[in-house]
Structures are given as C-alpha cells and as structure tokens.
C-alpha positions, 0 to 999 in steps of 0.5 A: 103426498108430496111436500117440498124439502124446504117449504114449511107447510102445514099438512093437509087434512087428508094426510093427517086423517091417515095418521089419526085413523087407528082402525085402518092402522090396526087392520093393516098391521093385522094383515101384515102379521098374518101374512108374515106367519103364512109367508115364512112357513109356506115359502120356507117349505116351498124353498126347501122342496124346490131346492132340495127335492125337486129335480131337474131344475127346469126354467119354471122351477128356477122362476119359482125359486126366484119367486120364493126368495122374493117372498121370503125377503118380504117376510123378513122385513114385514115385522118392521112395517108392523112395528111402524104401523103400531107406533102410529106411523112413527119410524125410529130406525133411520133413513137407511132402514126406511129405504131398504124396507120400501125397496124390498116392499115394492121389489117383492110386488113387481118381481112377483108380477114379472116372475109369474109372467115368466112362468106363464111364458114358460108354460106357453112355450112348452104347451103351445110351442113345444118344438121351440120349448125343447130347444130352450129347455137345454138352456137353463141359463136363459131362466137364470139370466131372466131372473137377473134381468127381472131384478135389475129392471125393477131396481132400476125403475125403483132407483128414485126410492134408493137415492133419496131420504124417504123419512119426513118429520110431521110436526103436527103429530110429532112423528117421523114417517117412512114413505108416507110423505114424499118430497116434491124434490125427490124428482126434478119436476111434475113430468118426472113424477108422472113418468116414474108413476106411469113407468111403474104402472105400464112396465111393471104391471100392465104389460106383464098382466096382458102377457100373462092373460094372453099366455094362459088363454092360449094354454087353455085353448090348446089343452081343451083340444086334448083328452087329458081332463086332469091336465086341463083342470090343473091348467085352468086352476093355475090360470085362475090362481094367477089371475086372482093374484093379479086382480085381488093383490096387484090391481087395486094397489097399482090402479090406486097408485096411478089414480092417486098420483094423477089427482095429487100432481094435477088436482091437489087431492088425495086417495092415499088412505085407500092406497095405503089399505090396498098396499097391504093386499099386495103382500097377500100374494106371498101367501098364495104363491105356493099354490102356484107352485103346486099347480105348475109343477108335477114334481113339486106336487109329488114331493109335497104330498110325500112330505105331508104324508098324504099317502104312504109309499112302500120302499119298492113303490118309491124305487119304482117311481124314482126309476120311472122318473130317471127313465123319463128324464133320461129320454127327454131329448127323444120324447114327445115335446109336450110330455117333455115339458108339461109340468101340469 
C-alpha cells in the first residue's frame, strides 16, 4: 500500500478493511503467540545442543547455529508484533523500533531460506561430491564466511527498510501503522519499487529454492543406490521437511508479495490482507527448524535423545560411545569420504 509522504489522500477501502478486520488480526496474533512460545523453547534447546554438546563444529552445524540464532532473534521481537496487532494496528514504540522489527522480521525469513540452502548444498557436496567435500571440511572458515555473506546480502537488499520512516498516521482510524502503509517516495520511482520487489523474490527466494530442490533430488538419487535404508529414509524426511517449509511457510508470502506489488504498482488494486495473513505463516518456519537439525545431524540426534532421556546409558556405554566418536573423528582424513561427511 503506497501513499506519497506529502499527499493528503484518503485511504482506500481495501486498506481500511484490513484495519477493521478484527478476526484476521486475532488469528495473526494467535499464530504469533504460539510461534513465540515454540520458537524460544525449541530453538533455545537447539542452540544449547549445537553450541555446547555437538562436536565437531562442521559446516552444517555452523549453518544450523546461524539458523537458530536467526530464529531466536525473531522470537524476541514477535511480542512487539503481537502487541501491535492487539492494539488494532496502532504502533506506539516509535519509528526506530518499527524499523528494527521489520528488518528482523524479514531478515529471519530470508536468512532462514539462505541458511537452509547452504545446509542442502553442504549435504550435496558431502554425499554427491565426497572428494571435494573432504577438502572443504578442513576449512570451516568457508561456512563462517558464508554465514556473514548471507547476513550482508539480506541486509543490503533490505536496506530501503532501514533508511526510511516505516510508520504512517492513518487519520481515518486515528492510528499509527508500522509497515502496513508504505510511502511511494521510499524509493525514487515505480521502476525502483519493481526492482526492489523482484530482487527480493528472485535473489532471496526463487534462486535458493531451485538450488535446494536440485541438491536434495541429487542426494536422494545417490542414496537410492545405497543399501543403507535408514540413511536413505532420513535423507528423504529431511528433504520433505525443508520443501514443506519452503512451500507452506515461504512460498505463499513471497508469491503474494510479488502479486500484490504488481497489481498495486500498475493496476492500483490490492491483495494486502491476504499477504498480511501469509506473513504469519513465514514465522512458523522458526518452529520447524529444530526438526531440520534432528534429521541433518547424527550428533544432534544423539545428544537430543540423551537430553530427553529417550534411552538410558550406563557409564561404560557412554565411555564406549565417546571413545568410538573420538576414534571416528581422529580418522577423518583417512576414512571413506561419505562416512566422513555424512551426518544423516
């Protein structure tokens, strides 16, 4: 929804309908509340296991830590979004906090997409290109640099959200909105708006989605030829979870954003109320990500099972397992490449 900063124009009916739709606001608030609880508990446990209990810190684990931190940051700001929704789209915390909320909100979605793509690429190289993977495994720096690059890329593309006032006073309802009404002069022209929206869609959603699908299709094809049915089953389940996150959490939001932008910029129509509802779905990914860690990392699974007491081990059994693990990792450079890198 775009208005000029200087124009005194009346809000259109579609915009006002969003602010008057209490049912939609309550549904979104309820989703955010549930997501906040599940996010902070699930990702809090995941971060503890990934940082303190999972070793060695392979590239996949580093990407998982990055993904967990992203999810936890979102969980800390969602209560502000809930308060905003419950107050009838009235933002009372100022321009700076509105910018922080929106940047964190969208950074979570796109950093999650890119992190999952990085995990899938890491799995692809480890299983489909094992010799190349062994070389990369020695350079955890690549994973750290990749995480930094992910954040920089997302923040650069989202820079228009950091540089402008995202609040807007709607005099028809006597409320101040946060990112629900955008000014046309936030960007210089319609072409810049189109470039901004298409850039987000293609660079931060479509390309990572294509890469992820390619990686998991090839991973499954390679594992189908193996006799390890348990490994194969985990790979399939991991691929299904990741694709579910893309299709259920990310695709509706990004497709509706693109569709809304096109018809708003060129036909002066709106799909914003549907986009607003789909935006809540994008947060659900932060509750599903721990399942990705479970199926992507053998060490994470083992530590989680011990933590939840799914099975009790004697001291001798624990020492035996730890001894095997140390022996396993000490022979990484001479073992079979697939065994070396396969966390499934």
